[in-house]
N, C-alpha and C positions, 0 to 999 in steps of 0.2 A: 479403594479404585481397582478395579480389575485390568490383569497386564497388558490384557489384549488392547483394551481403551486408551491404557497407557501410552502403548506402543505407537497407534494410532495418532493420538495426540503428538507426540515426539515428532512423529512422520509430518504431521501436516503443519507444524511450527519448522522444522527445517525448510520444507517445500518450500513458505512461505518467506522466512528470511533469506533464502536462495533469491528467491524470485525478484525481493525486495534488492538483494544487493546486485544482481544483475541489471536492476533497472538504475542503479545509481552507480555502475560504472559505464552504461551506455549513455545516461545525463552527462555525466563527465566528458566522454569521451566526444559525445555528439554536441555538446554544451547546450542541453535544452533542459528549459525550466521544466517544461509540461513533463518530462521522463521523470524528474528530480521527486515531483507533487505525486507521480504514481509511484512510485518507489517508497517515496514515504507511506502513502495509503497500504501498501501491502504489509510493511513494517506493520502497522499500528492493527492492520487486519490478525496479521499472523501471532502477534502478542495478545490481542484481544480473545483469540480462541480458547485460549488456555489460562486468560486471568482469573477467570469466575474460582475454579478448581483451586489457583493457587493462594487467592484472597480469603476462600472459605478454610481451606485446610491450613495452610504455614501463617496467617494473619490472623486467623481467627474472626473474620469479619462474618455477621449473619448473612443469610442465605440471600436477603433483599439487596442488601448495600454491596454484597460481591457481584451480585447480576447488574445490581446499576454500574459497578465499575467495568465490569465487561462490554455491557450495552455503550456505554458512553466512548470505552476507547475503538470499539468495533464501530461506532458511528462517525467517530472521526477519521478512521480509515475510508471508509465510502464516502464521507464528505471531500476527504482530500482527493480520492480518485474521481468523483463527479468535480469538481474544482480545478482539477486538469484539465478537463476537456473546455475550460474558458480562458485558460491560461495564454497570452497571446505568443504566438510563434516566434522565434527569432527572425530577424529579418536576413534575408540569404539575398547576395547580390551578383549572385551567379547560376541562377535559375535558367533552365531552357525548357522548361515544361510550360507549357501556356497556360495551365490550370493555377499554375504556380504563381505567375507573373501576368496579370490582366492586361499590362502595357503591349507584352509580345502577342498576345492572341488576339485575332479577331474573329 
């Protein structure tokens, strides 16, 4: 593998894991289930971006099987991100925004 490509993949994984970690921290701070699901999705996307090469080079899997593993991992990450759009928001008792609280807005 070319050194430049390897360096680019390391940067991509590091950035993805950083985004996932920040999402996890935000989910804990805000107690947001949505953010937690998004963070999990980014983690799977990040790992899936290099998983094919790892499976092929280190685990000696066939190209087809390594591609299937990567596709399933990235697909799971995308599914989690899409699913986060449908996770219900936590109920807020102190909302002053009429958009967030239909009872207050006229």
